[in-house]
N, C-alpha and C positions, 0 to 999 in steps of 0.2 A: 685411703686405709693402709694398714700398715705391710710392709713386705714381709713374705715368707720366707721362713727359715728353710735350710735344706739339711738332710742326713744323707750319706752315702752308705750303700749296702751291696754286698755281693749279688745277692737274692734278696727281693722282697715279695712277699706272699700275702696277696689280698683274699682274706677269709681265713677263719680260724675252724673250718669244719674238719673232716676227717683226712681230706685231700689235702690241704694246705699244711696242716700239720704234720701228716705223714711225708710230705715232701720237705719240711722244715727238718725234721728229724734227720730222716736219710742224708741229706746234705751234712750235716752235721756230724753223723755217726761216720760217713766216708772222709769227713776232713780228718776226724781222729784217726781212722784207720792210715791215712798218708801221713801224719804228724804236720798238717797244714793247716792256716786260719781262714776260716771262710764265714764271713758275717752274714746273718740272716735276720730277717724280722718278719714278724707276721702282724697284719692289721686286721682287727676283729670289730665290725660295728656294733655288735652287741655290749652290752653293760659288761659281759664277762663270757670266756670261753664257754660255749654250751649254751648261753641265754637264747640264741636264735635257732637253737639245732631242734629240729622235729622231725622224728622218723618212727616208724611202726613200734619197734625194730626187732628183726631176728636178723643176726649178726652171723654170716660165715667167717671163720676167724682165720681162714687162709692167708690173707695177706698179712693181718696181724702177726700171724705165725712167722713170715719172712720178716717182717719190719721189727719186732719185737718179740724174738723166742721167747724170752722169759717172762712173759706177759702176767702168767698166772703167778708166778712169785713175787710179780712188782706190785699184786695186788690190782691187777684190771678189773674194771666191773663188769665181768662176764660170769654172772652168778646163777644163772637159771639155765642149764642145760637142756635144750629141747627132749620130752619127753613122749608126745604124742603128738602127731599130725590128723588133724581132721579136715575134710574139704565137703562142704555141703551146698547143694543147690536149694534155694529157699522158693517156697510159695508163699500165697498169701498167709495161710497157717500152718504149713507143714514144712517138712524139709526132708530131703534125701543125700544121705550120706555116700560119697562116693566109696566103695570098697577099696583098700589099700591098694590090691592087686593090679586096680585100673589106674591109680594115681601116678601122674607122671613123674619124672626125676625131680624136674624142676620144683614140684610142690612137695618134696621131702626134704624134711629138716634135720634128720640124723645127724650128730655132729654140730651143730648151729646152737646158738644161745640167744636167748629174749634179753634184749639190754635195753638201756635209757641211752640212746646214742648220745644226747646231751652230757651224761654222766661220763661215757666213754672218752668224749671230747674233751671233758676238763682234766680226765686222767692222762691221756695224750699230751694234753697242754703242759702239765707237769713233767712229763718226760722231754719235751721240746726244752722247757726253762732249765731242765738239768743239766743239758747238754751245751747251754749258753746260746739259744735261739730268744731274742727279744720278743717279747709278745705286748701288744699294745692294744688292748681292750679300750672300748668306747670311741675308737678313732676310724670313722667311715670314710672310706676312700672315696672322692668324688669327682676324681678327674684323672683322666690319663695324661701323663706328659710324654711328648716326642722330643728325639734328637733332631738336628737341624737334616739328618738324612732321611728321616720318616721314621726309623726305629722307636722302639718305645723305650722312654728314659726312666720311666718310673710312676708313681702316683701323688696326687696332692689329696690330702686329708681335707674335708669341707671346714669353712670357715663355721667359728662358734659367735653365738651372739647376733644375729641378723635377724632383726624383725620382720614382721609379716610384709611390711611394706618395702623389703629388700635393703634398708637401711641399717646400718651398724647400730647396735644399743650401746648402754654403757658397759655390757657385758662382752662386747666384742673381742674375738681373738682369730688372727688370720689363721689359716689351715698351713699345714707343714708338708713340704716337699718331700717325698722319699726316692732318691734315686737308686737305680740298681743295673748293674750289668744284665741280669735277666729277671724279669718279673713274672710271676705265676699269678694266675686269677682263678681263684677256687672260692667264688662267691655263694657256688651253689646253683640250684635250678634258675635260669632266666637272669643272670646275673647282669647288673646295668650295665656294669663296665664292659665284662665279656660281649654283652651284645652290641656294645658298639665297637669293639676291636674286631668282631665277626663283619660288622659292615664295612670298617675303613680297610680290612686288607681283604675283604671279600672272600671269606673262610667258607662260606657256604656255597660257592659254585659248585655245581656238578653232583651235590648231594641232595637227599630228598628233605621236606620241610621237617623241622622238629615239630612232635606232637607233646602234649602234656596231659596229666591228669592233676585233680585238685584231690589231696588226702588232707581229710579233718581227721582229729585226733582227739581221746579224753583219755585221763589217766584215773581210775577208780582205785579205790581200796574197798574191797568186797568181805562179806561173810566168809570165815576162812573154811565152813563147810563147803563152800562152794568153790574154794581155791583149788586148781591142780598146777603145781608149780611146774614150768614147761609146756603147758598145754597149747598147742598153737591151731587154731581154727580159722579156716579161711571161707568165706561165702561168697557165692554167685546167684544173679536172679532177684528176686524181689528183696527191696520195693522196686529196684528198676525195671523197665519194661525189657522185653528180649532184644528191642532193638540198639540199646545202650551199653555202652562197655562200662564198666566197674564192679565194685565189691566190695567184700569187707574184711578186716582183721581183727581178731581177737588173740591176745598174748598174754599168758599169765606168767608174770615176773616174780619176783621173791618178795616177800613180806606181805603176802595177800594182795598185792598190787596187780591189777589188769589194765593193759592198753588197749583200748578199743577204737578201732577206726575205720573210715568208708572213703573208697577213692571213686571218684566219677573222671571219666576221660572227658577231656575238654573239648572233644571235637562234636559234643550234643548238638543237636539240632533245634528242639525245641525252646524258644527262649524264656519259656515259663518254668523250666527246671531249674531247682534250686537245691544246689549239692548240700549246702547246711541242712535244708529239711530232710531230705532223704537220708542224711546220716541219723537225725532224730527220730524219724521213721523206722528205721531199721531196728533201732533198739528196741522197739515196741514189740517186736515177732514175739509170740509165745514161747520158740526154742532159743530166744537171745535175752530177754527181758528177765528171765529167771536168775541169771549171773549177776544182775544189778540191784535187784530188790534187797533191801536191807543194807546196800551198800552208800558210800559217799563218794561223790564226784571230787575231784582235787584239782584237775588241771583242764586245759582245754588249748587248742591251737590248731593252725592248718597251714599246709604250705603246698606249692605245686611242685609236680613231678616232670621230668622231662622221661618220657617213655618210648620215645621214636626208634631208640636202639642202633645198632651199628650204622645202618643205613641213613641215619640222619645226625651222625657225627659229622662237625666241621674239621675242616684242616686243623690241626692241633697247635701248630706253631705259625708264628710270624718273627719278624725281626725285633729282638729284644725280649721275648718272652713265649709263655705258651698258656694253654688253658687246659685244666685239670677238673676230675672229679665232675660233679653234674654243671659246673660251668660251661661245660663242654657238652654233657649228656651221658657220661659212663653210668647207666643204671639199666640193671637185667630185668624188664618188666614182668617176665615170665617167672621169676623167682621172687618178684617184688623185693628184691635187694638193691641196695648200691653203694652201702658203705664199704665192702670189700674192695670192689671196683674204684670206688673214690681213693681208697689208700693206694692200691697197685698202681695207679696212673699217678699218683703223687711222687711214688717212689720211682717210676720210670722217667719221669721229668727230671726229678734230683740227679739221677743217675747221669743224665743226658747233659744237664747242668754243669755239675761238678765237673765232668771229662771237658769241656769247653773251658771252665775257669783255670783247670791245671793246665790247659794249653796255651794260656793266655789270650783266650778269646773274651768278647764282649758283644754284645747288641745285634748279633746275626741269628739266624734261624737254627733253632737246635733240632736238626734233621734226624739224628739218632734217637731222639722221642717217639716219634711215630713207628720210626721202623722196630724200635724196641718193643713197642705196643702190638704190632704185627705178627712179632714173634712170639708174644706171650700166651699164659693161660688165660688171661682176661679176653684177648681178640677171640681165640678159641670158644669160650664160655658166650660171649656175645654173638658170635657169628651161628651158632647152635640156637641160640633164641631170637634170632633175627624176625622169624617170620611170625612169632607169636602174635605182638600187638596188631600187624597188620589182619591176620585173621580173625582174631577178637572184636575188631572193629567192624566187622561184618554181620555182627548179632551173635547172640548168645547160644542158638542152637547150632548155625553153622560154624560158628568161632570153636565151641566145644569139639564137634566133631573133626575139624581140621586141624585144629591144635594136636588133639589126639593123636591122629595120623602122623604129623609133622614131628611130634615129640616122641611117642612111643614107639611106632613103626619105622619111621625113617631116623629117630635118634637125633633130629635137627640138621640133617644132612641133606636135607632137600636140594636138587640140582637147580633151584630157584630161588630167587628173593623177591619176595612182594615190597612194593613200593606204598609209601604213604600218598595218598590222594589229595589232601587239603591241609594247609594250615588250619588251628584250629578257629582264628577269628574269622574264616571264609566259610563257615557251615551252617551259622543259624539261619532258620527259615524265617518269612514275613510272618508277623503276628497274627495276620489274616490266615494264615494258612496252619497254624499251630492250636494246640487245644490247651486252654488253661489247666493248672494241676492244683487241685484244692488237699491242702495239705493240713493234719489235723493240729488242733491246739496243744502246745505242750502239757505234759500232765504234771511237771515238777517234781517227779518221781525217777523218770529214766530219760526224759527227753524236755528238752530247756530252749528257752528263748536264746537269740542271738546275743544279745546285750548282756545278760546274764553270763553267757559264755566267755565273753571277751572280757569280763571283769577278771573272769580267774586265770585269764593269759598273763594276768599283771602287765598289760600293755600301757605305756605311758611316753607320751612325746613333750617334748617344749612347746607349750601353746604359742607364744609368741616366735615363730619363725615361718619362714616361706612354705606353703604347703607342698609335700614332696610327692603328690599325685598332680601330675602337671596335665594339661590339655593343650594338644597343638592349635585348636580351634574350639573357642568357648561355646560355640553356636551347636557342634554337632550332636552333644548329648540329647538337645530338644529337636534339632531340625532332622536328624537322623535315628538315632538310638531310640527315643521315643516314638516319634513318628512309624518306625518300621518294625522296630522290635519290644514295644513297650518297655524300653529301658532296660536291657538284662542286667546291667552293672548292678542295680538293687538287688538281684538274686544270686549272680553267681560270687558276689563279694561275702565271704564268709565272717564278716565282721561288721556288717551294717555300716561301712563308710559311705555308701553312695544312696542319695535318698531323693526321690523328685517331690519336690514342696511346691505348694500353690498358696494363692489367695483365699480368702476364706470363702469366696464365691466359687470356688474350683479353677480359675482361671490364672493364666500367667504360670505356666509349669517351668521349673527351673531345677538345676541340679545343685544339690548340696552336698559337699565332700566333707565327712567328720573324718578327717586325717588322723585326729587322735586316737581313733579305734584301729587303725591298720596294723595287722599283725606279720606285714611283710611277705606275705604268701607268693604276690606277684600275679595272682590270676588275673586281674584288671589287665594287666600289660599284655597279657598273653590273648585274652578271648574278646576284648573290646573290639566290635566288628570292622571298624575302620582305622584300628591302631591309633585312637587319638589319644588314650591315655599313655603316657610315659612316666614310669615309675622312676623315681630318681631318690638318692639318700637323705634321708633327714639327718638333723645331728646325730651324731655320733652316741649310741648309748641309748638312743630311742626306739621303741618298738616294745615287743613281747620282752617277758622273763621268765623264761620257760624253767620250772624245776622238774626233774627227774623225767624229761620228754626226750 
């Protein structure tokens, strides 16, 4: 195989989401202020900036105000200021709206904006390029490179044109090495290189396990008579039972567009629970389906969410780099918001790296980054929210009462910090102790099957390439997962990637992996009981191509 070429930068950023782009922009801003040259590049595995970005999203502009104070004049796509908040508890056929006076501050969105985070990132990418940041979409960082002293040297992009058999095809091109004085990992939730970095440098020692949710989302164009620009609706309760963490969002954007989604905590115990089917069932509620009748579904996607909070954050720095955004877990679960936290974390890391470069340093630990975080409003916000997820993980009734006390009465300043008890892969019950769930068939009006949903995610992968959903032990899916849990990967995957197939007589069960369907949500990497499934990057540009998500 041909030898890889290399390029040298001051800072390499892996991931073109809000954290990575904010970091790149901030470094260039600081360099311009000081009249120095600082080279920055951003690698993005999606076909373009924003192609893999999926979030609710209601955006708090606080960090954006700090990064680009003139964002409104520059045409940032924050076009739907929040006009009304509604929080409802759903029962099978009814609902109860929480009076505004009892709504905790974390669920109040005055001053925030309903956005497409993908479009915000596309705009941030334009700002970054205008400042001289080099952005390489369609290039997936596949490997971390190390110096002789063990510090991070940079990353290498994946080889292109490798066949399913692992051998180069006629289209083979070797990956590129990108060397940097500092490398930022901003891959989003459960980044596959960030995961390796945390393991290699033992960044999780002394902190609680990270816990996750899966967020499923659709974009609809609805009847103009039913559209209320800026309306934000959240629900809890049905269709989930009271023991299960989760809930919905319904956000009215501009142009009669509505973003609707459902979040299920991945710490669930019943192996028969299917987050996708729960989402589809939610839309059939009589107080919800009315929004969608007469409308048109435009897009679908799914993405894991790091919900552990402050007590689950790893150490943020290591020799030669830093974790930023949701690669570290900067998300405020109580507010269902992470984009402002991602931008702020990227800015803090950027300031630390720029100071280090100005001092002639390279490859060491950016200790001023975690120090700046601890002194920031972001730390204060996450500290105030730290007990939300642990309380809500104890069930809807107990969680609601205790969160009310924690947030309304104590203002998030309780003298205790609750810990997460288990990683999400440790929580499944044996199938013999679980009750199967009978999900209704999709009606094709407001609820749909998985494969038709994957179709409108515009997901595509080069078919002749090694499978990017790897198994440490190919016997585990049948010997363990099927035997003990009735193959839960068939249900927790929101894209129909995993199937148990059998001979015509029902014998010889085996796992079939439809990697072409993968929307890169990372749920399998998180929820697989034995951590036997390991997600690695496919060829760059593969995966979903989300419009306006």
